[in-house]
OpenMM code with the backbone's topology and positions (N, CA, C; nanometers):
from openmm import Vec3, app, unit

residues = "MET LEU THR ARG PHE MET PHE LEU LEU LEU GLY LEU PHE PHE ALA SER VAL VAL ALA ALA SER ASP LYS HIS ASP LEU MET MET ARG ALA ILE GLU ARG ASN ASP VAL ALA GLN VAL LYS ALA LEU ILE ALA GLY LYS ILE ASP PRO ASN LEU ARG LYS ASP SER ARG ALA SER PRO THR PHE MET THR PHE ALA ALA PHE HIS GLY ARG THR GLU ILE LEU GLN LEU LEU LEU GLY ALA GLY ALA ASP VAL ASN SER VAL ASP GLY ASP MET GLN THR PRO LEU MET GLN ALA SER GLY HIS GLY HIS VAL ARG ALA VAL LYS LEU LEU LEU LYS SER GLY ALA SER LEU ASN GLU VAL SER LYS TRP GLY GLY THR ALA LEU ALA LYS ALA ARG GLU ALA GLY HIS GLY LYS VAL VAL LYS LEU LEU ILE ASP ALA GLY ALA THR PRO".split()
positions = [
    Vec3(10.8860, 10.1823, -3.8843),
    Vec3(11.0262, 10.1602, -3.9119),
    Vec3(11.0745, 10.2509, -4.0245),
    Vec3(10.9943, 10.2615, -4.1283),
    Vec3(11.0314, 10.3465, -4.2400),
    Vec3(11.0447, 10.4921, -4.1955),
    Vec3(10.9578, 10.5367, -4.1094),
    Vec3(10.9622, 10.6738, -4.0609),
    Vec3(11.0916, 10.6998, -3.9836),
    Vec3(11.1295, 10.6067, -3.8987),
    Vec3(11.2535, 10.6217, -3.8223),
    Vec3(11.3728, 10.6305, -3.9176),
    Vec3(11.3726, 10.5480, -4.0225),
    Vec3(11.4807, 10.5494, -4.1224),
    Vec3(11.4857, 10.6835, -4.1947),
    Vec3(11.3696, 10.7357, -4.2295),
    Vec3(11.3644, 10.8649, -4.2980),
    Vec3(11.4187, 10.9762, -4.2083),
    Vec3(11.3855, 10.9739, -4.0799),
    Vec3(11.4385, 11.0736, -3.9875),
    Vec3(11.5898, 11.0627, -3.9756),
    Vec3(11.6393, 10.9393, -3.9755),
    Vec3(11.7837, 10.9175, -3.9696),
    Vec3(11.8512, 10.9773, -4.0927),
    Vec3(11.7947, 10.9511, -4.2101),
    Vec3(11.8508, 11.0067, -4.3338),
    Vec3(11.8459, 11.1589, -4.3339),
    Vec3(11.7330, 11.2146, -4.2908),
    Vec3(11.7226, 11.3608, -4.2837),
    Vec3(11.8254, 11.4184, -4.1871),
    Vec3(11.8444, 11.3520, -4.0743),
    Vec3(11.9441, 11.3967, -3.9770),
    Vec3(12.0837, 11.3958, -4.0354),
    Vec3(12.1177, 11.2912, -4.1082),
    Vec3(12.2494, 11.2832, -4.1725),
    Vec3(12.2650, 11.3916, -4.2784),
    Vec3(12.1586, 11.4149, -4.3551),
    Vec3(12.1626, 11.5188, -4.4577),
    Vec3(12.1880, 11.6562, -4.3956),
    Vec3(12.1115, 11.6903, -4.2922),
    Vec3(12.1280, 11.8212, -4.2292),
    Vec3(12.2624, 11.8341, -4.1597),
    Vec3(12.3134, 11.7267, -4.1049),
    Vec3(12.4461, 11.7298, -4.0422),
    Vec3(12.5529, 11.7593, -4.1459),
    Vec3(12.5390, 11.7015, -4.2660),
    Vec3(12.6382, 11.7275, -4.3697),
    Vec3(12.6263, 11.8699, -4.4225),
    Vec3(12.5042, 11.9230, -4.4294),
    Vec3(12.4846, 12.0618, -4.4725),
    Vec3(12.5480, 12.1573, -4.3716),
    Vec3(12.5273, 12.1327, -4.2435),
    Vec3(12.5860, 12.2166, -4.1389),
    Vec3(12.7380, 12.2080, -4.1436),
    Vec3(12.7919, 12.0875, -4.1616),
    Vec3(12.9373, 12.0703, -4.1688),
    Vec3(12.9939, 12.1467, -4.2880),
    Vec3(12.9259, 12.1388, -4.4035),
    Vec3(12.9712, 12.2120, -4.5220),
    Vec3(12.9642, 12.3623, -4.4969),
    Vec3(12.8592, 12.4077, -4.4309),
    Vec3(12.8437, 12.5491, -4.3997),
    Vec3(12.9555, 12.5963, -4.3073),
    Vec3(12.9885, 12.5147, -4.2072),
    Vec3(13.0971, 12.5496, -4.1161),
    Vec3(13.2303, 12.5592, -4.1907),
    Vec3(13.2555, 12.4622, -4.2794),
    Vec3(13.3783, 12.4652, -4.3587),
    Vec3(13.3808, 12.5894, -4.4485),
    Vec3(13.2661, 12.6217, -4.5047),
    Vec3(13.2573, 12.7402, -4.5898),
    Vec3(13.2977, 12.8648, -4.5108),
    Vec3(13.2401, 12.8794, -4.3922),
    Vec3(13.2701, 12.9961, -4.3089),
    Vec3(13.4175, 12.9990, -4.2684),
    Vec3(13.4725, 12.8829, -4.2369),
    Vec3(13.6152, 12.8759, -4.2016),
    Vec3(13.7027, 12.9210, -4.3179),
    Vec3(13.6678, 12.8760, -4.4383),
    Vec3(13.7474, 12.9139, -4.5568),
    Vec3(13.7353, 13.0643, -4.5829),
    Vec3(13.6158, 13.1176, -4.5727),
    Vec3(13.5982, 13.2612, -4.5984),
    Vec3(13.6780, 13.3443, -4.4975),
    Vec3(13.6762, 13.3031, -4.3712),
    Vec3(13.7553, 13.3759, -4.2709),
    Vec3(13.9047, 13.3620, -4.2972),
    Vec3(13.9470, 13.2445, -4.3397),
    Vec3(14.0886, 13.2223, -4.3699),
    Vec3(14.1332, 13.3102, -4.4866),
    Vec3(14.0504, 13.3212, -4.5885),
    Vec3(14.0822, 13.4063, -4.7032),
    Vec3(14.0907, 13.5515, -4.6584),
    Vec3(13.9929, 13.5950, -4.5825),
    Vec3(13.9901, 13.7337, -4.5365),
    Vec3(14.1160, 13.7683, -4.4564),
    Vec3(14.1601, 13.6759, -4.3701),
    Vec3(14.2781, 13.6997, -4.2858),
    Vec3(14.4095, 13.6671, -4.3570),
    Vec3(14.4012, 13.6159, -4.4791),
    Vec3(14.5180, 13.5691, -4.5538),
    Vec3(14.5907, 13.4593, -4.4764),
    Vec3(14.5131, 13.3702, -4.4180),
    Vec3(14.5653, 13.2597, -4.3393),
    Vec3(14.5903, 13.1403, -4.4318),
    Vec3(14.7066, 13.1413, -4.4949),
    Vec3(14.7414, 13.0398, -4.5933),
    Vec3(14.7437, 12.9008, -4.5298),
    Vec3(14.7949, 12.8904, -4.4082),
    Vec3(14.8010, 12.7604, -4.3399),
    Vec3(14.6609, 12.7021, -4.3217),
    Vec3(14.5636, 12.7836, -4.2841),
    Vec3(14.4251, 12.7363, -4.2660),
    Vec3(14.3659, 12.6931, -4.3998),
    Vec3(14.3939, 12.7692, -4.5055),
    Vec3(14.3439, 12.7316, -4.6383),
    Vec3(14.4022, 12.5963, -4.6788),
    Vec3(14.5323, 12.5777, -4.6563),
    Vec3(14.5961, 12.4488, -4.6879),
    Vec3(14.5319, 12.3358, -4.6082),
    Vec3(14.5042, 12.3607, -4.4805),
    Vec3(14.4425, 12.2579, -4.3962),
    Vec3(14.3021, 12.2228, -4.4457),
    Vec3(14.2256, 12.3217, -4.4840),
    Vec3(14.0907, 12.2963, -4.5346),
    Vec3(14.0954, 12.2193, -4.6661),
    Vec3(14.1897, 12.2542, -4.7518),
    Vec3(14.2045, 12.1823, -4.8781),
    Vec3(14.2479, 12.0377, -4.8513),
    Vec3(14.3415, 12.0202, -4.7583),
    Vec3(14.3862, 11.8848, -4.7218),
    Vec3(14.2706, 11.8038, -4.6629),
    Vec3(14.1767, 11.8720, -4.5972),
    Vec3(14.0579, 11.8071, -4.5415),
    Vec3(13.9497, 11.7836, -4.6450),
    Vec3(13.9828, 11.8068, -4.7706),
    Vec3(13.8943, 11.7782, -4.8850),
    Vec3(13.7743, 11.8714, -4.8975),
    Vec3(13.7898, 11.9979, -4.8576),
    Vec3(13.6817, 12.0933, -4.8821),
    Vec3(13.6653, 12.1092, -5.0332),
    Vec3(13.5448, 12.1230, -5.0772),
    Vec3(13.5176, 12.1476, -5.2188),
    Vec3(13.5580, 12.2918, -5.2485),
    Vec3(13.6569, 12.3148, -5.3360),
    Vec3(13.7009, 12.4522, -5.3632),
    Vec3(13.5951, 12.5371, -5.4334),
    Vec3(13.4884, 12.4734, -5.4785),
    Vec3(13.3781, 12.5449, -5.5436),
    Vec3(13.2529, 12.5493, -5.4557),
    Vec3(13.2690, 12.5172, -5.3266),
    Vec3(13.1570, 12.5162, -5.2324),
    Vec3(13.0924, 12.6540, -5.2242),
    Vec3(12.9598, 12.6554, -5.2301),
    Vec3(12.8845, 12.7804, -5.2183),
    Vec3(12.7902, 12.7697, -5.1005),
    Vec3(12.7742, 12.8776, -5.0285),
    Vec3(12.6794, 12.8796, -4.9176),
    Vec3(12.5450, 12.9331, -4.9642),
    Vec3(12.5469, 13.0337, -5.0468),
    Vec3(12.4252, 13.0989, -5.0942),
    Vec3(12.4542, 13.1508, -5.2339),
    Vec3(12.3987, 13.0881, -5.3332),
    Vec3(12.4311, 13.1236, -5.4710),
    Vec3(12.3698, 13.2559, -5.5162),
    Vec3(12.2792, 13.3122, -5.4369),
    Vec3(12.2149, 13.4363, -5.4797),
    Vec3(12.3066, 13.5561, -5.4715),
    Vec3(12.3890, 13.5642, -5.3702),
    Vec3(12.4692, 13.6855, -5.3543),
    Vec3(12.6113, 13.6587, -5.3078),
    Vec3(12.6364, 13.5438, -5.2536),
    Vec3(12.7653, 13.5218, -5.1904),
    Vec3(12.8784, 13.5108, -5.2913),
    Vec3(12.9960, 13.5533, -5.2497),
    Vec3(13.1123, 13.5335, -5.3358),
    Vec3(13.1540, 13.3866, -5.3338),
    Vec3(13.2228, 13.3454, -5.4352),
    Vec3(13.2869, 13.2146, -5.4325),
    Vec3(13.4191, 13.2325, -5.3581),
    Vec3(13.4842, 13.1228, -5.3237),
    Vec3(13.6162, 13.1353, -5.2624),
    Vec3(13.7093, 13.2103, -5.3577),
    Vec3(13.6970, 13.1807, -5.4860),
    Vec3(13.7841, 13.2453, -5.5861),
    Vec3(13.7564, 13.3954, -5.5976),
    Vec3(13.6288, 13.4349, -5.6045),
    Vec3(13.6015, 13.5780, -5.6195),
    Vec3(13.6399, 13.6541, -5.4928),
    Vec3(13.6238, 13.5900, -5.3773),
    Vec3(13.6594, 13.6547, -5.2510),
    Vec3(13.8106, 13.6702, -5.2389),
    Vec3(13.8846, 13.5665, -5.2759),
    Vec3(14.0310, 13.5735, -5.2723),
    Vec3(14.0821, 13.6766, -5.3731),
    Vec3(14.0203, 13.6832, -5.4899),
    Vec3(14.0610, 13.7803, -5.5920),
    Vec3(14.0315, 13.9233, -5.5461),
    Vec3(13.9161, 13.9433, -5.4847),
    Vec3(13.8787, 14.0747, -5.4309),
    Vec3(13.9870, 14.1256, -5.3357),
    Vec3(14.0392, 14.0353, -5.2527),
    Vec3(14.1411, 14.0714, -5.1539),
    Vec3(14.2835, 14.0625, -5.2076),
    Vec3(14.3000, 14.0166, -5.3316),
    Vec3(14.4333, 14.0055, -5.3894),
    Vec3(14.5173, 13.8962, -5.3265),
    Vec3(14.4549, 13.7895, -5.2829),
    Vec3(14.5234, 13.6791, -5.2154),
    Vec3(14.5791, 13.5807, -5.3186),
    Vec3(14.6881, 13.6183, -5.3829),
    Vec3(14.7440, 13.5399, -5.4933),
    Vec3(14.7819, 13.3983, -5.4516),
    Vec3(14.8468, 13.3836, -5.3371),
    Vec3(14.8870, 13.2498, -5.2941),
    Vec3(14.7650, 13.1618, -5.2680),
    Vec3(14.6622, 13.2196, -5.2125),
    Vec3(14.5396, 13.1438, -5.1866),
    Vec3(14.4695, 13.1097, -5.3182),
    Vec3(14.4686, 13.2027, -5.4125),
    Vec3(14.4122, 13.1729, -5.5444),
    Vec3(14.4835, 13.0531, -5.6062),
    Vec3(14.6159, 13.0519, -5.5950),
    Vec3(14.6953, 12.9414, -5.6490),
    Vec3(14.6568, 12.8085, -5.5831),
    Vec3(14.6420, 12.8101, -5.4508),
    Vec3(14.6028, 12.6889, -5.3792),
    Vec3(14.4638, 12.6414, -5.4221),
    Vec3(14.3715, 12.7341, -5.4334),
    Vec3(14.2360, 12.6986, -5.4739),
    Vec3(14.2343, 12.6413, -5.6153),
    Vec3(14.3076, 12.7044, -5.7058),
    Vec3(14.3148, 12.6544, -5.8429),
    Vec3(14.3752, 12.5141, -5.8457),
    Vec3(14.4800, 12.4930, -5.7658),
    Vec3(14.5431, 12.3621, -5.7575),
    Vec3(14.4498, 12.2551, -5.7037),
    Vec3(14.3528, 12.2978, -5.6238),
    Vec3(14.2551, 12.2048, -5.5660),
    Vec3(14.1340, 12.1837, -5.6573),
    Vec3(14.1332, 12.2509, -5.7732),
    Vec3(14.0247, 12.2319, -5.8689),
    Vec3(13.9193, 12.3399, -5.8726),
    Vec3(13.9476, 12.4559, -5.8137),
    Vec3(13.8503, 12.5661, -5.8182),
    Vec3(13.8333, 12.6156, -5.9617),
    Vec3(13.7138, 12.6590, -5.9915),
    Vec3(13.6802, 12.7115, -6.1239),
    Vec3(13.7337, 12.8536, -6.1372),
    Vec3(13.8261, 12.8739, -6.2297),
    Vec3(13.8875, 13.0054, -6.2490),
    Vec3(13.7853, 13.1102, -6.2923),
    Vec3(13.6739, 13.0645, -6.3489),
    Vec3(13.5700, 13.1565, -6.3963),
    Vec3(13.4429, 13.1501, -6.3124),
    Vec3(13.4554, 13.1053, -6.1875),
    Vec3(13.3374, 13.1006, -6.1009),
    Vec3(13.2817, 13.2417, -6.0848),
    Vec3(13.1514, 13.2518, -6.0703),
    Vec3(13.0895, 13.3840, -6.0576),
    Vec3(13.0169, 13.3977, -5.9248),
    Vec3(13.0193, 13.5200, -5.8728),
    Vec3(12.9458, 13.5482, -5.7501),
    Vec3(12.8015, 13.5823, -5.7865),
    Vec3(12.7252, 13.6267, -5.6911),
    Vec3(12.5836, 13.6560, -5.7138),
    Vec3(12.5577, 13.7680, -5.8127),
    Vec3(12.6588, 13.8507, -5.8376),
    Vec3(12.6453, 13.9594, -5.9349),
    Vec3(12.7086, 13.9225, -6.0683),
    Vec3(12.7374, 13.7931, -6.0843),
    Vec3(12.7986, 13.7394, -6.2060),
    Vec3(12.9383, 13.7979, -6.2310),
    Vec3(13.0057, 13.8350, -6.1226),
    Vec3(13.1427, 13.8838, -6.1348),
    Vec3(13.2388, 13.7669, -6.1187),
    Vec3(13.3391, 13.7637, -6.2038),
    Vec3(13.4392, 13.6575, -6.2010),
    Vec3(13.5562, 13.6992, -6.1116),
    Vec3(13.6422, 13.6040, -6.0780),
    Vec3(13.7635, 13.6410, -6.0042),
    Vec3(13.8464, 13.7462, -6.0789),
    Vec3(13.8536, 13.7341, -6.2107),
    Vec3(13.9308, 13.8324, -6.2884),
    Vec3(13.8705, 13.9720, -6.2750),
    Vec3(13.7409, 13.9829, -6.2751),
    Vec3(13.6762, 14.1134, -6.2574),
    Vec3(13.7099, 14.1712, -6.1201),
    Vec3(13.7037, 14.0870, -6.0174),
    Vec3(13.7320, 14.1342, -5.8817),
    Vec3(13.8775, 14.1799, -5.8686),
    Vec3(13.9701, 14.0997, -5.9167),
    Vec3(14.1121, 14.1359, -5.9072),
    Vec3(14.1417, 14.2608, -5.9899),
    Vec3(14.0826, 14.2700, -6.1078),
    Vec3(14.1065, 14.3842, -6.1969),
    Vec3(14.0521, 14.5130, -6.1380),
    Vec3(13.9321, 14.5073, -6.0848),
    Vec3(13.8684, 14.6255, -6.0286),
    Vec3(13.9382, 14.6785, -5.9050),
    Vec3(14.0167, 14.5925, -5.8401),
    Vec3(14.0877, 14.6347, -5.7192),
    Vec3(14.2377, 14.6513, -5.7429),
    Vec3(14.2807, 14.6390, -5.8672),
    Vec3(14.4198, 14.6661, -5.9033),
    Vec3(14.5208, 14.5642, -5.8537),
    Vec3(14.4792, 14.4406, -5.8354),
    Vec3(14.5698, 14.3365, -5.7862),
    Vec3(14.6447, 14.2730, -5.9036),
    Vec3(14.7555, 14.3340, -5.9414),
    Vec3(14.8309, 14.2947, -6.0603),
    Vec3(14.8731, 14.1478, -6.0556),
    Vec3(14.9320, 14.1035, -5.9450),
    Vec3(14.9781, 13.9646, -5.9358),
    Vec3(14.8620, 13.8662, -5.9503),
    Vec3(14.7502, 13.8981, -5.8895),
    Vec3(14.6331, 13.8110, -5.9004),
    Vec3(14.5814, 13.8079, -6.0443),
    Vec3(14.5790, 13.9230, -6.1092),
    Vec3(14.5346, 13.9293, -6.2493),
    Vec3(14.6254, 13.8436, -6.3365),
    Vec3(14.7567, 13.8556, -6.3177),
    Vec3(14.8513, 13.7751, -6.3957),
    Vec3(14.8266, 13.6257, -6.3756),
    Vec3(14.8077, 13.5841, -6.2499),
    Vec3(14.7832, 13.4436, -6.2205),
    Vec3(14.6534, 13.3958, -6.2861),
    Vec3(14.5489, 13.4735, -6.2746),
    Vec3(14.4200, 13.4339, -6.3311),
    Vec3(14.4271, 13.4241, -6.4833),
    Vec3(14.4959, 13.5187, -6.5460),
    Vec3(14.5125, 13.5131, -6.6917),
    Vec3(14.5904, 13.3882, -6.7317),
    Vec3(14.6984, 13.3611, -6.6603),
    Vec3(14.7810, 13.2430, -6.6866),
    Vec3(14.7011, 13.1140, -6.6662),
    Vec3(14.6037, 13.1196, -6.5784),
    Vec3(14.5224, 13.0017, -6.5453),
    Vec3(14.4009, 12.9856, -6.6358),
    Vec3(14.3882, 13.0727, -6.7362),
    Vec3(14.2804, 13.0570, -6.8334),
    Vec3(14.1532, 13.1343, -6.8054),
    Vec3(14.1623, 13.2387, -6.7245),
    Vec3(14.0432, 13.3197, -6.6966),
    Vec3(13.9878, 13.3792, -6.8253),
    Vec3(13.8578, 13.3775, -6.8366),
    Vec3(13.7898, 13.4337, -6.9526),
    Vec3(13.7969, 13.5864, -6.9452),
    Vec3(13.8427, 13.6471, -7.0523),
    Vec3(13.8689, 13.7917, -7.0542),
    Vec3(13.7461, 13.8804, -7.0671),
    Vec3(13.6477, 13.8365, -7.1393),
    Vec3(13.5402, 13.9277, -7.1774),
    Vec3(13.4040, 13.8919, -7.1188),
    Vec3(13.4040, 13.8233, -7.0043),
    Vec3(13.2772, 13.7955, -6.9364),
    Vec3(13.2133, 13.9278, -6.8943),
    Vec3(13.0819, 13.9281, -6.8858),
    Vec3(13.0082, 14.0487, -6.8484),
    Vec3(12.9294, 14.0211, -6.7203),
    Vec3(12.9438, 14.1110, -6.6232),
    Vec3(12.8741, 14.0942, -6.4953),
    Vec3(12.7259, 14.1267, -6.5100),
    Vec3(12.6537, 14.1026, -6.4050),
    Vec3(12.5104, 14.1341, -6.3988),
    Vec3(12.4857, 14.2819, -6.4276),
    Vec3(12.5839, 14.3648, -6.3950),
    Vec3(12.5699, 14.5099, -6.4109),
    Vec3(12.6291, 14.5603, -6.5423),
    Vec3(12.6744, 14.4680, -6.6276),
    Vec3(12.7222, 14.5060, -6.7600),
    Vec3(12.8710, 14.5345, -6.7692),
    Vec3(12.9457, 14.5165, -6.6623),
    Vec3(13.0886, 14.5468, -6.6646),
    Vec3(13.1742, 14.4253, -6.6960),
    Vec3(13.2910, 14.4522, -6.7516),
    Vec3(13.3912, 14.3493, -6.7772),
    Vec3(13.5109, 14.3767, -6.6869),
    Vec3(13.6062, 14.2853, -6.6871),
    Vec3(13.7292, 14.3060, -6.6092),
    Vec3(13.7999, 14.4327, -6.6574),
    Vec3(13.8057, 14.4517, -6.7878),
    Vec3(13.8717, 14.5696, -6.8438),
    Vec3(13.7986, 14.6974, -6.8027),
    Vec3(13.6689, 14.6969, -6.8114),
    Vec3(13.5907, 14.8155, -6.7733),
    Vec3(13.6118, 14.8488, -6.6255),
    Vec3(13.6137, 14.7452, -6.5404),
    Vec3(13.6332, 14.7682, -6.3973),
    Vec3(13.7718, 14.8272, -6.3695),
    Vec3(13.8734, 14.7758, -6.4369),
    Vec3(14.0096, 14.8272, -6.4185),
    Vec3(14.0193, 14.9719, -6.4659),
    Vec3(13.9583, 15.0014, -6.5794),
    Vec3(13.9596, 15.1391, -6.6318),
    Vec3(13.8884, 15.2349, -6.5372),
    Vec3(13.7694, 15.1970, -6.4933),
    Vec3(13.6903, 15.2824, -6.4041),
    Vec3(13.7655, 15.3132, -6.2751),
    Vec3(13.8427, 15.2156, -6.2273),
    Vec3(13.9150, 15.2329, -6.1009),
    Vec3(14.0530, 15.2958, -6.1209),
    Vec3(14.0904, 15.3195, -6.2465),
    Vec3(14.2178, 15.3846, -6.2745),
    Vec3(14.3400, 15.2960, -6.2557),
    Vec3(14.3252, 15.1672, -6.2791),
    Vec3(14.4375, 15.0740, -6.2644),
    Vec3(14.5020, 15.0495, -6.4008),
    Vec3(14.5837, 15.1454, -6.4439),
    Vec3(14.6445, 15.1433, -6.5765),
    Vec3(14.7275, 15.0195, -6.6061),
    Vec3(14.8011, 14.9713, -6.5089),
    Vec3(14.8841, 14.8528, -6.5297),
    Vec3(14.7967, 14.7301, -6.5581),
    Vec3(14.6860, 14.7196, -6.4873),
    Vec3(14.5931, 14.6083, -6.5091),
    Vec3(14.5259, 14.6237, -6.6453),
    Vec3(14.4885, 14.7451, -6.6814),
    Vec3(14.4285, 14.7703, -6.8131),
    Vec3(14.5216, 14.7205, -6.9225),
    Vec3(14.6500, 14.7554, -6.9121),
    Vec3(14.7485, 14.7126, -7.0125),
    Vec3(14.7598, 14.5607, -7.0164),
    Vec3(14.7650, 14.4973, -6.9002),
    Vec3(14.7725, 14.3508, -6.8949),
    Vec3(14.6532, 14.2870, -6.9677),
    Vec3(14.5358, 14.3390, -6.9404),
    Vec3(14.4147, 14.2824, -6.9994),
    Vec3(14.4098, 14.3044, -7.1496),
    Vec3(14.4457, 14.4215, -7.1947),
    Vec3(14.4470, 14.4489, -7.3392),
    Vec3(14.5515, 14.3619, -7.4083),
    Vec3(14.6712, 14.3533, -7.3487),
    Vec3(14.7765, 14.2695, -7.4061),
    Vec3(14.7343, 14.1230, -7.4127),
    Vec3(14.6485, 14.0807, -7.3207),
    Vec3(14.5995, 13.9419, -7.3187),
    Vec3(14.4845, 13.9199, -7.4167),
    Vec3(14.4312, 14.0291, -7.4741),
    Vec3(14.3261, 14.0159, -7.5753),
    Vec3(14.1887, 14.0630, -7.5331),
    Vec3(14.1800, 14.1308, -7.4201),
    Vec3(14.0491, 14.1834, -7.3796),
    Vec3(14.0015, 14.2864, -7.4810),
    Vec3(13.8733, 14.2823, -7.5115),
    Vec3(13.8193, 14.3779, -7.6077),
    Vec3(13.7614, 14.4978, -7.5345),
    Vec3(13.7933, 14.6150, -7.5874),
    Vec3(13.7432, 14.7395, -7.5241),
    Vec3(13.5939, 14.7591, -7.5332),
] * unit.nanometer
topology = app.Topology()
chain = topology.addChain("A")
for resn in residues:
    res = topology.addResidue(resn, chain)
    for name in ("N", "CA", "C"):
        topology.addAtom(name, app.Element.getBySymbol(name[0]), res)
């Protein structure tokens, strides 16, 4: 009897892991396509805005949305409780991703939401360094004006 119960519990556990994985994939595709309606539906369905599929290398929903400059989606995720300073597998924050890709509106939103300015990635870069390297002068100015250290 105990063995049957243990199998039942394991089955429920794996079913919930698969369901979370499916939701994760749905959210990542929605972010990539800028499908705001799908993101809203997933949030309404109580997806964890900090859900991770693979912590070794995968982006968070926040870092992926920032990489793509999805400001409206970033706002929705933040409203649902996403960590503004979540890091991907390379220890890059959403601010680093938005800064390195020149997404001014996303950078402004992240700064307004309390993003940490001087975090350092696994490779030694900061949001300011990434913006400078990529030649995004407007983002560089925003970050310096917000207090980023050179």
